[in-house]
matplotlib code that plots the C-alpha trace (Angstrom):
import matplotlib.pyplot as plt

x = [44.0, 44.8, 48.0, 50.9, 52.3, 55.1, 55.7, 58.7, 58.8, 62.4, 62.4, 59.1, 59.9, 58.9, 55.8, 54.6, 55.6, 54.8, 51.2, 50.1, 51.8, 50.5, 46.9, 47.2, 48.3, 45.4, 42.8, 43.8, 41.0, 43.3, 45.8, 43.0, 42.3, 46.0, 47.8, 49.6, 52.6, 54.0, 57.5, 58.4, 62.1, 64.0, 67.3, 65.5, 64.0, 61.7, 60.4, 59.8, 57.9, 55.7, 55.0, 54.2, 51.7, 50.0, 50.0, 48.4, 45.7, 45.2, 45.0, 42.4, 40.4, 40.4, 39.4, 42.2, 43.8, 47.4, 50.6, 52.6, 56.3, 58.5, 62.3, 65.6, 67.3, 67.6, 68.0, 64.9, 62.9, 64.0, 63.4, 60.6, 59.9, 58.2, 58.3, 60.7, 59.7, 62.4, 62.1, 65.2, 66.8, 69.0, 68.5, 66.9, 66.7, 70.0, 72.0, 69.7, 70.4, 74.1, 73.4, 71.7, 73.9, 77.4, 77.3, 75.7, 78.5, 80.9, 79.0, 77.1, 73.6, 71.9, 68.4, 66.9, 69.9, 67.9, 68.5, 70.4, 73.5, 76.4, 73.9, 72.2, 75.6, 76.4, 72.8, 73.5, 76.7, 75.0, 72.2, 74.1, 75.7, 72.6, 70.7, 73.4, 73.5, 69.7, 69.9, 73.0, 71.2, 68.2, 70.4, 71.3, 68.1, 65.2, 66.7, 63.4, 61.8, 61.1, 62.8, 60.3, 62.4, 61.2, 64.5, 66.1, 68.1, 65.8, 67.3, 70.9, 70.2, 68.3, 71.0, 73.7, 71.8, 71.2, 75.0, 76.0, 73.4, 71.0, 68.0, 64.8, 64.5, 62.3, 62.1, 58.8, 57.7, 54.5, 56.0, 54.4, 50.8, 51.6, 52.5, 49.3, 47.4, 49.0, 48.2, 44.6, 44.1, 45.5, 43.3, 40.3, 39.7, 39.2, 42.5, 40.6, 39.5, 43.0, 45.5, 49.2, 52.6, 55.9, 59.6, 62.7, 64.4, 62.9, 62.1, 62.7, 60.1, 58.6, 54.9, 55.3, 51.7, 48.4, 45.2, 41.5, 40.5, 37.1, 38.3, 42.2, 42.4, 45.9, 45.5, 49.0, 47.8, 45.1, 47.6, 50.0, 47.0, 45.7, 49.1, 49.4, 46.0, 47.0, 47.7, 51.4, 52.3, 49.8, 51.4, 54.8, 57.0, 55.4, 54.6, 56.8, 59.8, 57.4, 55.7, 58.8, 60.0, 56.6, 57.3, 60.9, 60.8, 57.1, 56.5, 55.4, 58.0, 57.1, 56.8, 57.7, 60.4, 62.1, 62.8, 63.1, 65.4, 68.0, 69.3, 69.4, 71.8, 69.4, 66.3, 66.6, 65.1, 61.9, 61.8, 61.1, 62.4, 65.5, 67.8, 66.7, 65.6, 66.5, 66.5, 68.9, 71.0, 74.5, 75.8, 74.3, 73.0, 73.9, 70.8, 72.1, 73.0, 69.5, 69.7, 66.2, 66.5, 63.7, 63.6, 64.8, 62.2, 62.7, 60.7, 60.5, 57.7, 55.9, 52.7, 53.3, 52.6, 55.0, 54.9, 51.2, 52.2, 51.6, 54.3, 55.5, 55.7, 52.9, 53.1, 54.5, 51.9, 51.5, 51.7, 50.7, 47.6, 46.6, 47.1, 44.9, 42.3, 42.1, 42.2, 40.2, 43.3, 44.8, 41.7, 43.4, 47.1, 48.3, 51.7, 52.2, 53.9, 50.8, 49.2, 52.4, 52.5, 48.8, 49.5, 52.6, 51.3, 47.9, 48.6, 46.3, 47.7, 47.9, 49.4, 51.6, 52.1, 55.8, 58.5, 62.2, 64.1, 67.3, 66.9, 67.3, 66.0, 62.7, 63.5, 64.9, 67.4, 68.5, 71.5, 70.9, 72.1, 71.0, 67.8, 64.8, 61.2, 58.8, 55.4, 55.2, 52.7, 52.8, 51.5, 52.3, 55.5, 56.9, 57.3, 57.5, 58.6, 56.8, 58.7, 58.0, 58.2, 61.4, 61.8, 63.1, 66.9, 67.6, 66.1, 67.5, 71.0, 70.4, 69.1, 72.0, 74.5, 72.9, 73.4, 77.2, 77.2, 75.6, 78.2, 81.0, 79.4, 79.1, 82.7, 83.7, 82.0, 83.2, 86.9, 86.7, 88.0, 87.4, 88.8, 85.9, 83.5, 85.3, 84.8, 81.1, 80.8, 82.8, 80.3, 77.3, 75.7, 75.6, 79.5, 81.2, 85.0, 87.5, 88.9, 85.3, 84.6, 87.7, 87.0, 83.4, 84.3, 86.8, 84.2, 81.3, 83.5, 84.5, 80.9, 79.3, 82.3, 80.0, 77.8, 79.7, 81.8, 85.5, 87.0, 90.5, 92.3]
y = [73.3, 75.1, 74.4, 76.8, 78.2, 80.7, 82.1, 84.3, 86.7, 88.0, 91.0, 92.3, 95.9, 95.1, 97.1, 94.4, 91.2, 91.6, 92.8, 90.0, 87.3, 88.5, 88.8, 85.2, 84.0, 85.8, 84.7, 81.0, 79.0, 76.4, 79.1, 81.2, 78.5, 78.3, 79.9, 82.1, 84.3, 86.2, 87.6, 90.4, 91.0, 93.5, 95.4, 98.6, 100.0, 102.6, 100.1, 97.6, 100.0, 101.0, 97.3, 96.5, 99.2, 98.0, 94.4, 95.4, 97.2, 94.3, 91.9, 94.2, 94.4, 90.5, 90.3, 87.9, 87.5, 86.9, 88.1, 90.2, 90.6, 93.1, 93.0, 93.9, 91.0, 87.8, 85.4, 86.8, 86.4, 82.8, 81.6, 79.2, 79.5, 76.7, 78.4, 81.0, 83.0, 85.0, 87.8, 90.0, 92.5, 95.6, 98.7, 96.6, 98.9, 100.6, 97.4, 95.8, 98.8, 98.0, 94.3, 95.2, 98.1, 97.2, 93.7, 95.2, 97.9, 95.0, 93.4, 90.8, 90.2, 89.7, 91.0, 91.9, 90.6, 89.4, 85.6, 84.9, 86.3, 88.0, 90.4, 87.4, 86.1, 89.3, 89.3, 85.9, 86.9, 89.9, 87.8, 84.6, 85.9, 87.2, 84.0, 81.7, 83.8, 83.2, 79.4, 78.9, 80.7, 78.5, 75.5, 76.7, 78.2, 76.5, 73.4, 71.7, 74.8, 75.0, 77.7, 79.0, 81.3, 83.9, 85.7, 85.7, 84.3, 81.5, 78.4, 79.3, 80.4, 77.3, 75.0, 76.8, 76.8, 73.0, 72.6, 74.6, 73.7, 71.0, 73.3, 72.1, 74.6, 75.1, 77.9, 79.5, 81.5, 82.2, 81.9, 78.5, 80.1, 82.8, 80.2, 78.2, 81.4, 82.1, 78.7, 78.9, 82.2, 80.9, 77.9, 80.2, 77.9, 78.4, 77.4, 75.3, 73.1, 72.1, 69.7, 70.7, 69.5, 71.6, 70.8, 72.9, 75.9, 78.8, 81.5, 78.9, 76.4, 74.0, 73.0, 69.2, 68.2, 70.0, 67.9, 68.6, 67.6, 66.1, 63.9, 63.7, 65.0, 66.2, 70.0, 70.5, 69.9, 72.6, 74.9, 74.8, 75.5, 78.3, 80.0, 80.1, 81.9, 84.6, 88.1, 88.4, 91.2, 90.1, 90.8, 90.8, 91.4, 88.6, 85.9, 86.3, 84.2, 81.6, 81.4, 80.9, 78.3, 76.4, 76.3, 75.3, 72.8, 71.9, 72.9, 76.2, 77.8, 80.3, 82.8, 85.4, 86.7, 89.0, 86.1, 83.2, 85.4, 85.8, 82.3, 82.6, 84.6, 85.2, 86.3, 90.1, 90.0, 88.9, 91.7, 95.2, 96.8, 94.6, 97.4, 100.0, 98.1, 101.1, 104.1, 106.9, 109.6, 108.5, 112.1, 113.3, 110.4, 107.2, 105.2, 104.2, 107.8, 109.2, 112.7, 112.8, 109.7, 108.2, 104.4, 103.7, 102.7, 100.4, 100.0, 96.3, 95.5, 97.5, 95.8, 98.0, 101.1, 103.0, 106.0, 106.8, 109.1, 112.8, 115.2, 116.0, 114.1, 114.4, 113.9, 110.5, 107.8, 106.2, 102.6, 101.1, 103.2, 102.5, 98.8, 99.0, 101.1, 98.5, 95.7, 93.3, 93.0, 90.8, 88.5, 85.8, 85.8, 83.2, 82.5, 78.9, 79.8, 79.9, 76.9, 74.9, 76.0, 74.8, 71.5, 70.7, 72.2, 70.7, 67.5, 68.6, 66.9, 69.4, 69.3, 72.2, 73.1, 74.1, 74.3, 74.7, 71.8, 69.9, 67.3, 63.7, 62.0, 63.9, 65.7, 63.4, 64.9, 67.5, 67.0, 65.6, 68.0, 71.1, 72.9, 72.3, 73.7, 70.7, 70.0, 68.6, 67.0, 68.4, 67.0, 66.7, 64.8, 67.6, 68.4, 65.5, 66.3, 64.6, 62.9, 64.7, 64.0, 64.7, 68.1, 68.6, 68.0, 71.4, 73.1, 70.6, 71.4, 75.2, 74.6, 72.1, 74.9, 77.0, 74.2, 74.1, 78.1, 77.8, 75.4, 77.6, 80.7, 78.9, 77.6, 81.2, 82.5, 79.9, 80.2, 83.9, 83.1, 85.6, 83.0, 80.6, 83.4, 84.1, 80.6, 80.9, 84.1, 82.4, 79.6, 81.9, 82.0, 85.7, 86.0, 88.6, 88.2, 87.0, 90.5, 91.9, 89.3, 90.0, 93.8, 93.3, 91.5, 94.2, 97.0, 95.3, 94.6, 98.3, 99.5, 97.1, 97.0, 98.0, 94.8, 92.1, 89.6, 89.9, 87.9, 87.9, 86.8]
z = [155.1, 151.8, 150.0, 150.5, 147.3, 146.7, 143.2, 142.7, 139.9, 139.0, 136.7, 138.2, 137.3, 133.6, 132.8, 130.2, 131.8, 135.5, 135.3, 132.9, 135.0, 138.3, 136.7, 135.4, 138.9, 140.7, 138.2, 138.2, 139.8, 141.5, 142.7, 144.0, 146.7, 147.8, 150.6, 148.1, 148.4, 145.3, 145.7, 143.3, 142.8, 140.7, 140.9, 139.7, 143.0, 141.4, 138.7, 141.5, 143.6, 140.7, 139.8, 143.4, 143.7, 140.6, 141.8, 145.1, 143.3, 141.0, 144.0, 145.6, 142.4, 142.2, 145.8, 146.4, 149.8, 148.6, 150.2, 147.9, 149.0, 147.2, 147.6, 146.0, 147.6, 145.5, 148.4, 150.2, 147.0, 146.6, 150.2, 150.2, 146.5, 144.6, 141.3, 140.0, 136.9, 135.2, 132.6, 133.0, 130.7, 131.4, 129.2, 126.7, 123.5, 124.3, 124.0, 121.3, 119.1, 119.3, 118.8, 115.5, 114.1, 115.0, 113.3, 110.2, 110.1, 109.7, 106.9, 108.9, 107.2, 110.5, 111.3, 114.6, 116.7, 119.6, 119.6, 116.5, 114.6, 116.4, 118.2, 119.6, 121.0, 122.8, 124.2, 125.5, 127.1, 128.8, 130.2, 131.1, 134.2, 135.9, 134.9, 136.3, 139.5, 139.8, 139.1, 141.4, 144.2, 143.7, 144.0, 147.5, 148.7, 146.8, 145.1, 144.4, 142.7, 139.0, 137.0, 134.4, 132.1, 129.5, 129.2, 125.8, 124.1, 125.3, 124.0, 124.7, 128.2, 129.2, 127.8, 129.7, 133.0, 132.5, 131.9, 134.9, 137.5, 138.6, 138.6, 136.9, 134.2, 131.2, 128.6, 127.6, 124.7, 122.9, 119.4, 118.8, 119.5, 117.0, 114.4, 115.1, 114.7, 111.3, 110.0, 111.2, 109.4, 106.2, 106.4, 107.3, 110.3, 114.0, 115.6, 118.2, 115.3, 114.2, 116.0, 115.6, 116.6, 116.5, 116.6, 116.2, 117.8, 119.8, 117.1, 114.4, 115.0, 112.5, 112.5, 111.8, 111.8, 111.1, 111.2, 111.6, 115.1, 114.2, 111.3, 111.6, 108.1, 107.1, 106.4, 104.9, 101.3, 101.8, 103.5, 100.5, 98.1, 100.2, 100.5, 96.7, 96.6, 99.1, 98.1, 97.3, 99.7, 102.5, 105.9, 104.2, 107.2, 109.2, 106.7, 103.6, 104.8, 106.2, 102.9, 100.9, 103.3, 102.9, 99.1, 99.5, 102.4, 102.6, 106.1, 108.1, 110.0, 112.8, 114.5, 111.9, 109.5, 112.0, 114.4, 112.0, 109.8, 112.7, 111.9, 108.1, 105.9, 103.1, 105.2, 104.8, 101.4, 103.0, 105.8, 104.6, 107.8, 107.9, 106.6, 109.2, 112.2, 114.5, 112.1, 112.8, 111.0, 111.2, 110.6, 113.9, 115.9, 117.5, 118.5, 121.9, 122.8, 122.9, 124.3, 125.8, 127.9, 126.0, 125.4, 122.0, 119.5, 116.6, 113.4, 114.0, 111.4, 108.7, 110.1, 113.2, 111.1, 113.3, 111.0, 111.8, 114.7, 115.6, 114.3, 117.8, 121.1, 123.6, 127.3, 128.5, 129.1, 132.5, 131.3, 134.6, 134.9, 131.4, 132.2, 135.3, 133.6, 130.8, 133.2, 130.9, 128.7, 131.4, 131.9, 129.7, 128.9, 126.5, 128.2, 129.4, 132.7, 135.0, 133.5, 134.1, 137.7, 138.2, 136.5, 138.8, 142.0, 141.9, 139.7, 136.8, 133.7, 130.8, 127.3, 126.4, 122.9, 123.2, 125.8, 125.5, 127.0, 126.4, 123.5, 124.6, 121.6, 121.6, 118.3, 115.7, 113.4, 115.9, 118.2, 121.6, 124.3, 122.5, 123.6, 121.3, 121.3, 121.4, 123.1, 126.6, 129.0, 132.5, 135.8, 139.4, 138.6, 136.5, 132.6, 130.2, 126.7, 123.9, 120.9, 117.7, 114.1, 112.1, 110.4, 106.9, 106.7, 105.2, 108.2, 110.8, 109.4, 110.1, 113.5, 114.4, 113.6, 116.3, 118.8, 118.1, 118.4, 121.8, 122.9, 121.8, 123.5, 126.9, 126.6, 125.8, 128.8, 131.2, 129.9, 129.4, 126.0, 123.1, 120.7, 121.4, 120.9, 117.5, 116.6, 117.3, 115.1, 112.3, 112.4, 112.2, 108.6, 108.5, 108.8, 106.5, 107.0, 109.5, 110.1, 110.5, 113.1, 115.2, 114.9, 115.9, 119.0, 120.1, 119.4, 121.2, 124.2, 124.4, 123.8, 126.3, 128.8, 131.6, 131.2, 129.2, 131.3, 131.1, 128.2, 126.7, 123.5]

ax = plt.figure().add_subplot(projection="3d")
ax.plot(x, y, z, "-o")
ax.set_aspect("equal")
plt.show()
């Protein structure tokens, strides 16, 4: 008799996350032989309907006899679940544009505003409530299931779920793979020929070891030489900050300037798009009040070449149709979620390059209790973090500050206390002034009153 397996995907209305995840599930050799049920859950009925239709077509094209359930009801989706995969976000670019522009209006030198800076704090507060609702429902309905989380801010949310519940939770991100790819390109080597180890914080990870697989040769000396030989402006928005940190601290930091720089006050010098992340004309526009109902678009990175567009908009694209027509793009996704499911469900030991888990002595130099990004071994008994080498003291100090900020945000949420949030913002390295911090909090709670939790002075 084949093994019964239920995988629940929450946030299944996502046009980018859901198709790739379901494709990975359906194409996994071990999972293909299971008695498989995939539960798709979202709060957006229309987005969920479109995702479900796509997944049914994908199932038919894979010739897989899996049961696909679609529901708006969280409890129904969680009933009988072995693994719960989360990637949730409400009106992503609408609120992100506020997370970026409003702190900068008050003089905070943050960039991006997704995971770090004041913007990352409000992002955390928006997503924490729904994520805790999911985790607490899991405690009641499927307490033995694993929660595999992709929702950002990754480290903050995983740490807070761990504090508030007994759920087995791990945060997953492909940033480590981006970093290894960067190192391999600079070394002009195939990434499969190098062995690496990482440690640090999600979106602020450090490659602590780079060796040649065949010989065990330390490749860091060669990386430092090759970096000096590179063109000065090569892939500036992605690599400039990592290159400077290699020169200063002696290690490669990943995944790219727009993410790393969220945690550093002086990073905007190394990100050309930092000053105009979401460009708008303040005389006539607010980026979160788009009159056409189009999703907001940010510049993000000069490497994206966003300016190479037609002068006028063409018809809207059917992203799901394009995804299905170009099905080969989903033949191999590089996210770790499905390999972790396979390793646990079928006891197939596997080393994972990076997971986000609570530090319990695994990452020396970083505080115990904060969530760190480190390698792990996964098997039928679960996820086993690997002890890593220390990271440079200067970087460890920056990351440790983020652990304290996360603790304060959690307390602020649980106690409904704006003063605790103010303490977190005043600790942030991009802080401008005390008055600006107070005014920022008040304005953000007014702007996002429909989605932020109630908090008081």
